[in-house]
C-alpha positions as a Python dict, from the first residue, in 0.01 Angstrom:
ca = {
    (1, 'X'): (0, 0, 0),
    (2, 'X'): (215, 310, 162),
    (3, 'X'): (309, 249, 505),
    (4, 'X'): (264, -112, 513),
    (5, 'X'): (592, -329, 447),
    (6, 'X'): (499, -701, 412),
    (7, 'X'): (803, -892, 513),
    (8, 'X'): (834, -1280, 589),
    (9, 'X'): (776, -1331, 975),
    (10, 'X'): (924, -1646, 1153),
    (11, 'X'): (650, -1802, 1369),
    (12, 'X'): (709, -2090, 1633),
    (13, 'X'): (1087, -1997, 1646),
    (14, 'X'): (1113, -2034, 1290),
    (15, 'X'): (937, -2364, 1204),
    (16, 'X'): (679, -2192, 1045),
    (17, 'X'): (652, -1859, 861),
    (18, 'X'): (396, -1613, 710),
    (19, 'X'): (364, -1267, 504),
    (20, 'X'): (195, -996, 664),
    (21, 'X'): (275, -595, 721),
    (22, 'X'): (546, -486, 996),
    (23, 'X'): (300, -265, 1177),
    (24, 'X'): (180, -558, 1333),
    (25, 'X'): (406, -631, 1607),
    (26, 'X'): (491, -938, 1798),
    (27, 'X'): (235, -891, 2154),
    (28, 'X'): (468, -1151, 2324),
    (29, 'X'): (721, -868, 2401),
    (30, 'X'): (436, -725, 2592),
    (31, 'X'): (253, -979, 2752),
    (32, 'X'): (278, -1339, 2812),
    (33, 'X'): (149, -1541, 2506),
    (34, 'X'): (30, -1922, 2519),
    (35, 'X'): (305, -2155, 2379),
    (36, 'X'): (57, -2225, 2107),
    (37, 'X'): (3, -1883, 1990),
    (38, 'X'): (160, -1640, 1781),
    (39, 'X'): (-19, -1298, 1831),
    (40, 'X'): (70, -973, 1634),
    (41, 'X'): (-110, -653, 1697),
    (42, 'X'): (-143, -309, 1544),
    (43, 'X'): (-222, -59, 1853),
    (44, 'X'): (-297, 217, 1645),
    (45, 'X'): (-598, 59, 1462),
    (46, 'X'): (-666, -241, 1751),
    (47, 'X'): (-628, -511, 1474),
    (48, 'X'): (-477, -812, 1535),
    (49, 'X'): (-358, -1121, 1346),
    (50, 'X'): (-311, -1447, 1567),
    (51, 'X'): (-180, -1826, 1454),
    (52, 'X'): (-257, -2095, 1653),
    (53, 'X'): (-185, -2466, 1692),
    (54, 'X'): (-448, -2730, 1806),
    (55, 'X'): (-504, -3097, 1852),
    (56, 'X'): (-707, -3176, 1561),
    (57, 'X'): (-1088, -3213, 1582),
    (58, 'X'): (-1150, -3512, 1444),
    (59, 'X'): (-1528, -3468, 1505),
    (60, 'X'): (-1531, -3113, 1311),
    (61, 'X'): (-1643, -3169, 931),
    (62, 'X'): (-1346, -2998, 646),
    (63, 'X'): (-1638, -2828, 484),
    (64, 'X'): (-1793, -2621, 818),
    (65, 'X'): (-1436, -2621, 1029),
    (66, 'X'): (-1403, -2251, 943),
    (67, 'X'): (-1773, -2187, 1080),
    (68, 'X'): (-1774, -2437, 1355),
    (69, 'X'): (-1426, -2255, 1470),
    (70, 'X'): (-1585, -1900, 1455),
    (71, 'X'): (-1893, -1994, 1652),
    (72, 'X'): (-1631, -2145, 1928),
    (73, 'X'): (-1473, -1821, 1949),
    (74, 'X'): (-1777, -1630, 1977),
    (75, 'X'): (-1891, -1875, 2275),
    (76, 'X'): (-1544, -1823, 2420),
    (77, 'X'): (-1532, -1423, 2403),
    (78, 'X'): (-1924, -1476, 2520),
    (79, 'X'): (-1993, -1265, 2163),
    (80, 'X'): (-2382, -1120, 2205),
    (81, 'X'): (-2442, -1098, 1866),
    (82, 'X'): (-2240, -1340, 1604),
    (83, 'X'): (-2351, -1342, 1236),
    (84, 'X'): (-2159, -1541, 929),
    (85, 'X'): (-2044, -1285, 657),
    (86, 'X'): (-1930, -1515, 418),
    (87, 'X'): (-1815, -1888, 407),
    (88, 'X'): (-1554, -2041, 147),
    (89, 'X'): (-1644, -2399, 161),
    (90, 'X'): (-1296, -2588, 104),
    (91, 'X'): (-967, -2478, -50),
    (92, 'X'): (-657, -2656, -111),
    (93, 'X'): (-344, -2531, -8),
    (94, 'X'): (-88, -2701, -243),
    (95, 'X'): (195, -2504, -68),
    (96, 'X'): (138, -2681, 217),
    (97, 'X'): (147, -3017, 43),
    (98, 'X'): (301, -3277, 329),
    (99, 'X'): (428, -3583, 162),
    (100, 'X'): (94, -3666, -93),
    (101, 'X'): (-162, -3498, 89),
    (102, 'X'): (-285, -3162, 49),
    (103, 'X'): (-397, -2936, 313),
    (104, 'X'): (-775, -2859, 312),
    (105, 'X'): (-819, -2508, 413),
    (106, 'X'): (-1154, -2339, 502),
    (107, 'X'): (-1231, -1970, 550),
    (108, 'X'): (-1481, -1790, 734),
    (109, 'X'): (-1603, -1419, 804),
    (110, 'X'): (-1833, -1291, 1091),
    (111, 'X'): (-1938, -965, 1268),
    (112, 'X'): (-1935, -1021, 1680),
    (113, 'X'): (-1991, -817, 1926),
    (114, 'X'): (-1680, -865, 2134),
    (115, 'X'): (-1565, -687, 2493),
    (116, 'X'): (-1138, -634, 2551),
    (117, 'X'): (-980, -829, 2851),
    (118, 'X'): (-1372, -953, 2935),
    (119, 'X'): (-1503, -592, 3010),
    (120, 'X'): (-1819, -686, 3024),
    (121, 'X'): (-2075, -655, 2755),
    (122, 'X'): (-2151, -261, 2819),
    (123, 'X'): (-1794, -224, 2670),
    (124, 'X'): (-1841, -461, 2356),
    (125, 'X'): (-1650, -355, 2034),
    (126, 'X'): (-1853, -454, 1688),
    (127, 'X'): (-1552, -663, 1562),
    (128, 'X'): (-1532, -855, 1182),
    (129, 'X'): (-1343, -1174, 1238),
    (130, 'X'): (-1175, -1358, 949),
    (131, 'X'): (-1072, -1707, 1023),
    (132, 'X'): (-888, -1946, 846),
    (133, 'X'): (-864, -2319, 917),
    (134, 'X'): (-572, -2511, 767),
    (135, 'X'): (-634, -2899, 846),
    (136, 'X'): (-264, -3065, 889),
    (137, 'X'): (-430, -3393, 906),
    (138, 'X'): (-94, -3615, 919),
    (139, 'X'): (36, -3456, 1188),
    (140, 'X'): (-302, -3418, 1376),
    (141, 'X'): (-283, -2998, 1383),
    (142, 'X'): (-579, -2768, 1332),
    (143, 'X'): (-389, -2440, 1227),
    (144, 'X'): (-654, -2152, 1304),
    (145, 'X'): (-507, -1799, 1142),
    (146, 'X'): (-776, -1519, 1270),
    (147, 'X'): (-771, -1152, 1193),
    (148, 'X'): (-951, -953, 1415),
    (149, 'X'): (-1073, -573, 1245),
    (150, 'X'): (-1284, -351, 1452),
    (151, 'X'): (-1608, -161, 1306),
    (152, 'X'): (-1766, 13, 1597),
    (153, 'X'): (-1527, 110, 1913),
    (154, 'X'): (-1734, 162, 2204),
    (155, 'X'): (-1650, 469, 2412),
    (156, 'X'): (-1621, 216, 2739),
    (157, 'X'): (-1416, 10, 2590),
    (158, 'X'): (-1002, 9, 2649),
    (159, 'X'): (-953, 42, 2310),
    (160, 'X'): (-1103, 378, 2316),
    (161, 'X'): (-792, 501, 2468),
    (162, 'X'): (-571, 401, 2194),
    (163, 'X'): (-822, 415, 1901),
    (164, 'X'): (-1102, 707, 1882),
    (165, 'X'): (-1433, 570, 1980),
    (166, 'X'): (-1710, 525, 1712),
    (167, 'X'): (-1682, 407, 1339),
    (168, 'X'): (-1336, 274, 1287),
    (169, 'X'): (-1121, 502, 996),
    (170, 'X'): (-1105, 308, 713),
    (171, 'X'): (-781, 104, 632),
    (172, 'X'): (-730, 312, 276),
    (173, 'X'): (-823, 625, 407),
    (174, 'X'): (-519, 571, 673),
    (175, 'X'): (-293, 458, 431),
    (176, 'X'): (-306, 97, 559),
    (177, 'X'): (-347, -214, 383),
    (178, 'X'): (-705, -346, 457),
    (179, 'X'): (-761, -592, 727),
    (180, 'X'): (-937, -853, 468),
    (181, 'X'): (-552, -837, 246),
    (182, 'X'): (-396, -882, 548),
    (183, 'X'): (-569, -1191, 617),
    (184, 'X'): (-587, -1341, 279),
    (185, 'X'): (-159, -1310, 274),
    (186, 'X'): (-101, -1448, 622),
    (187, 'X'): (-332, -1748, 496),
    (188, 'X'): (-194, -1793, 140),
    (189, 'X'): (198, -1728, 229),
    (190, 'X'): (159, -1959, 535),
    (191, 'X'): (470, -2208, 517),
    (192, 'X'): (590, -2480, 717),
    (193, 'X'): (949, -2515, 746),
    (194, 'X'): (990, -2769, 994),
    (195, 'X'): (740, -3061, 1032),
    (196, 'X'): (909, -3199, 1340),
    (197, 'X'): (749, -2891, 1508),
    (198, 'X'): (429, -3142, 1528),
    (199, 'X'): (617, -3381, 1691),
    (200, 'X'): (822, -3559, 1403),
    (201, 'X'): (496, -3759, 1293),
    (202, 'X'): (604, -3639, 919),
    (203, 'X'): (896, -3546, 719),
}
């Protein structure tokens, strides 16, 4: 897509990598980001892409894990409305095989009303949230890859200072790769280079 150069980006000190557009900038350059997260954002479109490493949630079933994590995000964000639009079930990421165990991946898409920086419900934006859960069971880790795409920007939201309030400009119209494609590329190209990142439990 014009204006969208996709390159391999190092994550977590180069132990992991993923491909996504250069327009997504490393947020840690402007604010503190927790050690278990890598956060990238395109401020001109108020879109973000987040990679997160969590302790494996053993109580969560594989085939519902993406929906479970989406609902968890909705609770954390105090999202007023949350509607699951699509659910993939489970897929195998053969490119992420660790020894003989393929990695189970499930994806889901939801639409939520979320406010920025806990601004309050009166400033909520309507956001489409794409989430993939990669279950690295041998190393006891749930990887979350989340893309956030605003659908409607609230005039009261702090987002409205960088992006025009109202219905967000479609990616094709802006000459950008759509968030759905950015998300798919980031998930399918996700690669672990150094399994020692997870505590040396595997090689």
